[in-house]
N, C-alpha and C positions, 0 to 999 in steps of 0.2 A: 671265585677267588682270583687274586692276582698271584700267579706262580712263576717263579724264576727257576728255570732248569740250569743248573751249574754242572758242567761236564768237561772232562779232559778232551774228549772229541765227540762230535755229534754222531755217535755210532748207532747201530740198529736198535738197541734198547732205548736210547735217548730219543730217537726219531719216533719210535712206537709210543712212548709216553707223550711226546709233543702232540702227536696226532690224536691220541685218545683223550688227553686232558682238554684239548680245544673242542673236541667233539662233545665232551661233557659240559661245555659252556664256560670253562675257565679262560681267563686271559693269560696267555703263556708267552714268555720271552726267554731267550736262551743267552747265556754268557759262557764262553769257553774259559776254562780255568788256565789262564795265561800268566797272571800275576795277581798277588793279593790286592794290590792297589786298584787294579781293574775290577776285581770282584767287589771291593768296597764301593767303587764308583757305580757299578751296576745296581747295587742295592740302594744307593742313594738316589739314583735316577728313577728306578722302577718302583721303589717302595713296595716290595712284594709282601703279601700276607704269609707266604710260605716259600721256602727254598727247598727244592728237591735235587739231590745229587745222585744221579743214576750211575755215573761212571767217573770216579775220581782216582787219581794216583797219589794224592797227598792230602793232608788235613786242611779243613776249612779254617780261615782265620778266626781266632777266639772272639774278637769283637763283632764278627758277623753273626755267628750262631748265638751269641748272647743277646743280640738285638732282635734277630728274626728267627722264628722256629725253622730249623734246618733238619731235614730227614735224609738219611743216607741209605741207599740200596746196597745191602751186603749179600753177596751170593753164597750164603751159608746158613746153617740152622741156628736157632737161638743159642747164644752163648759162644758160638764160633767166632774167633778173631784171627785176623791176619790177612795179608794181601794175596795169598795163593789158595783161597778157600776152595774154589771149584777144582783147581788143579790137584790139590791133595785129596779131595774126595774121590776123584777118578783113580788116583794112584792107590788109595787104600781099598778100592773096590766097594765103596759104600753102596748099599742097596737103596737107600733113600737119602735125599738131600733136600735143601730148601733155600729160601730167600727170607731175609729178615730186614724190616724197615726200622732203622735205628736213629734216634735223635742224636745229633752231633754233641760230643763232649770232648774234654781234653784228651782222653785216651781213645784211640781209634777203635771202632766197633764195640764200644763199651757203654753206650748211652741207653736210656730207656727205650723199650720196644713198643712201636706203634702198630705193627702188624707183622704177620709171618704166614708163609705157606710152605708146605712140604710136597715133594713129588717123588715117584719112583725113578731111579736112575736107569738110563739106557746104556748099552755098550756103543758108545759113539764118541766122536771128537768133541773136545771142549767147546769149539766154536758152534757146533750143532746144538749141544745142550744149552748153550748160552742163548742161541737164537730162538729156541723153543721153550723148554721147561723153565729156564731162568727168566726169560722175558715174560712169559705168561704169569709166573708167580709174582714177579716184580710189579707188573701192571695191576694185578689183583690187590697187592698190598697197598700200592699208592692210591688206587681208587677207593679202597676201604678207608684209608686214613683221611683222604680229602672229603669223603662223604661225611665222616664223623665231624671233621672240623667245620664243614659248611653248616652242619646241624647244631653247632655250638659246643660240641664235646672237645675240650682242649687238653684232655689228659691222656697220657700214654696208657697202654694196656698192661704193661709189666715194667717193673723197675730195672735198673741197669744190672748187667752181669747175671741175668736169669736165663737158665736153659741148660741143656746137656752137652753143648759143645765145649771146646777148649781153645786156648790160644796156640797158634802155630806160627813159626817164623816163616819168612819168605822162602820159597822153594829155591834152593841153591843151584848153581850151575852144575855141580857134581851130581845132584839128584836128577838132572835132565840129560846126563851124559849116557850114551849108548855104546857099549863095547860088545860087538857081535860075538866075540869069543866067549863072553861071560853070560850072555842073556839068550833065552829062547826067543823065537819070533813073537810069541804071545806077550812075553814080558816087555820086549822092546816096543811093541805096538801100544801097550798101555802107557808107556812114557811119552810116546809120540802123540797119542790122543790127549793126554793131560797137558801137553805143551802146544797143541795146535792153535793156529791163529797167532798167538804171541806168547812167549818169545821163540818157540820152536825147540825141539830136542836137538842135541848135538851128536854128530857122528863123523868119523873120518872115513871118507870114500875115495878110493884111488889115490891115497896118500895126502888128501887135502881135507881140512876141516870144513864142515858145513852144518847149517841148521836144516833140519828135515821136517817135512810136513806131508799131509795127504798120503797116509800109508794104509795098506791093508795086507792081510796075509796072502802069501803066494803058495797055494797048495801044490803039492807034488813037485816042488822045486827044492833042491838041497845042494850043498857044496861046502867047501872050506869056509869057515866063518870070515865074514868081511869081503868075500869075493863077489864081484858082479857076475850074475848068472845069465842075464838076457835083458831084452828091452821089448816093450810093447807100446806103440804110439809114443807118448812122451814120458813114460814111466820106465824105471829100471828095477830089476829084481836083485836083491842082495841077500846073501846067506847069513844065517845066525847060528848059534851053537846048536840049536835044533830048529829046523824049518827055515823059511825065508820070508822076506817082505817085498812087496811092491812099494816103491817110493815114487810119488808123483811130482813133488815139488821140493826144491832146495833153495837155500839162500847162503851166499858166501859170507864169511865173517867180515865184520867191518861196519862202519857208520853208514847208514842209509843205503845199504845194499838191498837188492830186490829179490822177492820170492818169485822164482821162475820154474818152468817145467824142467824136470830132472835131466832129460836127454839134451835139452837146449843148453843147460848150464854146464853139464859135464863135457860136452863137446865130443871130440874124437873118441875118447875111451868108451863113451856110450854108443856112438855110431858104429863102432867095431863089434859090438855085442850081437850075438845071434838073436833074431826075432823069436818071440815066444807066443804061442797061441794063447789067447785070453778072451774072456767074455766080451762081446761087442759092446762098446760104450753106448751105442744107440740100439737099445733093445726094442725089437718090434714083435708084437704079438697080436693075434686076432681073437675076437670074442664075438660070435655072431656076425653081424654085418658092420662091425666096428674094428678099425685098426688102431692100435695104441703104439705110438712111437715115444719111448721114454729116453730122456737124455739128462745130462748133468755136467756142468762146467764148474771147476773149482773156483769159488768166490764169484761165479757168474761171468768170468772173463772169457771171451771167445776170440781166439786167434784166427788168423787167416786160414790155417789148416783146419781148425775146428769148424769154421763156417763152411768150408768146402766139404768136410766129412758129413756134416749134418745135412747139407744140401743133397749129397749123394744118398743119404738115408731117406730123405723125403722123396726123392725121385724113385727109390726102390719101393717105398710104401705106395706111391701113386700107381705103380704098375699092378698092384693088387686091387682088384675092383671091389671096393667096399663103399657103403653109403656115407660113412662118417670116418674121419681121421682125427684122432686126438693126439695133439702134441703135448706130452706130459712131462713137466720138469720134476727134479728132485725137490724136497721140501725146504732145503736151505736157500737155494737161489733158483730163479728162473733164468735170467740173463741180465748182465750189466753192460752189454754191448761189446765194443772192440777191446782187444787185450792191450791195455795201456802199458803193462810191464814189458811185454815183448817189443812193443813199439819204442819204448824208452831206450832199450838196449840195442836196438838195430843200428847198423852202420849209418843208415839214413832214416831217422824217425819219420821224416816227411814221406819218404817212399813207402815205408811199412804202413804208415797210417793210410795211405792211398790204397795199397793192396788190401788191407784189412777191411776198409769200408766198402770197397767194391765186392769183396767176397761176401760180406754181410748183405749187401744189396742183392747179390745173386740169390742168396738164400731166401730173402724176403720175397723177391719176385716169384720164386718157385712156389711159395705158399699162396701168394695172391692169385696166381694163374691156375691154381688147382680148381677147375670149374666143374668137375664131374662128381663132386661129393661136398658135404659140409665139413669144414675144418674147425675144430675146437682147440683153443689154447687153454690147457689146464695149468694155470699159473699157481703152483703150490708153494713157491718161495718168492722172496723179495725180488724186485726188478728195478733197474735204473737205466736212464739214458736210452740208447738204442735198443736195449732189451725190452723196454716197454713197447716201442713201436714194432718190434718183432712180433709181439703178441697180437698187435692190431692187424697184422696180415691175415690172421685167421678170421673166420666169419663171426665167431663169438668168443668171448673171453670169460672163462669160468675161474673164479679166484678164491683161494682159501682165505677164510676170515683170519685177520691178523697180519696179512701180507702188507708190506709197505712199498709204495711206488715212489720213484723220483723221476718223473717223466719230463726231464729238461736237460739241456746241454750247457746252458750259459755259464755255469760255474766253472766249466772247463775252458776258460779263456774266451768266452763268447763263441764257442764252437757252434756252427750253424746246424749241423746234423744232417743225416740222410735217412736211409732205410725207408724211402718213399713216404716220409711222415707228412709232407705237404699234400699228399693225396689222401693218406689214410686218416689223419687226424680231423681235418675239416669235414670229411665225408661222414665220419662217425659222430662228431660232436657239434659241428657247425663252426663257423668262423669265429664267433665271439668266444665260445668256450675253448676253442683250440688256442686262441691267443692267451687266454687265462692260464691254461695248462703250461704253455711254453715259457711264459714270462714270470710265473710265480716263484720259481726256484725253491719251492718248499715240498717236503714229503707229504704224501697223502695216503690215507687208509682206504679200505675197501668201501666204506660207506660213501665217501666222496667220489671214489671211482665209479660207483654205481650211479650216483646222481648225475655225474658228468657224461656218462656213456662209455667210459674206459673199460668197464666190466659189465657183463650181462647176467651173471649168476654168482651168488655167494655160496661157497662150499663150507663144510664144517671147519672149525678151528683146528681140531686134532688132525695130524697128517694122515694117519691110517683111515680115519673116518672120512676125510676129504677124498682120499683115493677111492674108497668104496662108493661114495656118493657120485664121484665123477664117472665111474664105470657104469653104475646103474642108470644115471641120467643120459649118458651117451647111448647105451643100449635102447633106452626108451625112445630117444630121438630117432635112431636108425629104424626102429620098428613102427614109428608113427605113420599114420595113413597119408600124411601130407609131405613125406620126405622127398618124393619125386618132384612134387610141385615146388618145394623149397629149392632144390638143386637147379631146376629149370629157371626159376626166378633169379637165382644167383648168376647163372650163366648169362642171362639177358642183361642184367645190370652191369656185368663186367664188359660185355660187348658195347653197351651204351657208353660207359665211362671211357672205354678205349677210343671210341669214335670221337668223343668230345675232346679228349686230351690223352694222347698215348702215355703209357707208363714211362717210355723212354724219355719223354720230354720232362716229366717230373724229376727223373734221375739226373738228366743233364743239368737242369736248373739247380738242383741241390748240390751236385758235385762241383759246379762252377763256384759256388760259395765256399764249399769245403776246400777246394784247391787254394783259395786265398788264405784260409785258416792254416793249411799245411805248408804252403810255399810262399805266401805273401810277405810283405815287409813287416806286418804286425806279428810279433812273436808271442802274443798272449797265450795261445793254445799250448805252445811248447813250454812256456814258463809255468803255466798252471798244471800241465801234465807232470812236469818234473817235481813241482812242489807236492802234488797230490800223491804220486806213486812212491816218492821217496820220503813221504811223511815229514816234510819240512814244517816245523812248528809255526802256527799262525801267529801273527803279531796283533791281530784284532779279530773280533767276532764279526762275521758278515752282517750287514744291516738288515738283510732279509730275515735273519733269526733274532738279532738283538733289536727288537722294536723300541726298547727304551733308549736306544742311541739314534733313532731316526728323527727327522725334523718334526717339530711339534711337541717333543718331550721337553721337560724343564731342564735348564742348564744347571751347572753347579751352584750358581748364585741364588737359585730359588730355594735351596735347602731341601730339594727333593719333594716339594709340594706336588700333589697330584694335579694333573692338568684338568 
């Protein structure tokens, strides 16, 4: 079928549907929901058999859904209505929740039901539930509906307004407000989790209002409600009526302000706090002849300090003589490369970009030159830009099924990129496939990553099952009779490659191009970074996504006839 994805932004769910629908053989184009007239034009140009709206913030034009079957992904159980469905489910402490695929009608979330899925709820951030349970349920619903439509079944499964849910108003600002004097740490954490990602919970810290994100309980800490108790790396601890919370990220109130590490944004008040011992963010453990280095970066952004800290953790792991080292990410994100938010707010974004990319390069080199063991990248979460090439520094990439990759830089103002990609990518994929990856500017799934050579093994879709499979496979690799031979072969290849062209030369050549991006006369990188990080609304859908707007498609005078 010809399917138009209509979405407010091309978010993780939209990308997953884009990848899976194309993999299933459908012709897919994307239109960002910018203006009703542009939506009408997209329908006229593409002439879709079906419109799927995985992420909208407003209603579809009536003349669009009356002409073309339009299915809306609603993150709620059957009968649930309202724009804060998942947020409210977390606040109410629902044990089970779901996703419903609803046909567009005049009333939001009230059309006939085409498919639905339910799932048990986790104690987790809204963004994590969205990336996992909601995404998997939404994909299952869409695939069920498209399979039925492809088979000639054009009827919904259930009539409108059927189910056990109810209509809820949008979650108000007052319901997202946290008063530490009135709430326990557990109560406050629930509100923060329900607001994580967007729009954030509200709290006054050190006399100034902030939106807060990335929180967890701070056991064994207590003090007067609202008082800052200490800091650990970039997080601060704040006391509640009972207990305390670690707050990792804040955003100042105002239009297009940025979500930044708490210590960075609070400045001197946070710097003056006493340091508090806390669990190492780079957890290292050993199991047999395998070392596991676990890490996680909020939204996958790696600052200069993050890169330096992870490099130190890798160096410490390398001092432990084990046959296999597994670099294992959290299930939400592997890495998205350098920290564009901290770069944007630096006194000199160009200088901070330079610092950050060099710190990332130092980390990547540390992994490439680890020649006395086999290194496995356990990619359990989505990855983008430099984060993809960070994984390629390992000998093998084992990837959780359902992960989405964006292995390109060009949408960031034609940024050239570094992380030794000019060495790692052609060596793994060959020159032709390497060019395809860097030029495509499209997300890819695990199947395509395996076909191209960006991944070597597919792990289970479920995060816990993927971790268990990663562990057992790594142990089997370390215990294999040929592990010594594999390590020796790796060492010889690295010596041969270094003799042919040293790593330093790859780095120098990449950074020469990056210097032009950062300091040159063309400001494209800085403009693109500003627009991306501050969420400036797009005025058009990129041609790479909107294939109906590319050359060769009919213009408005053809009446939308198919080419």
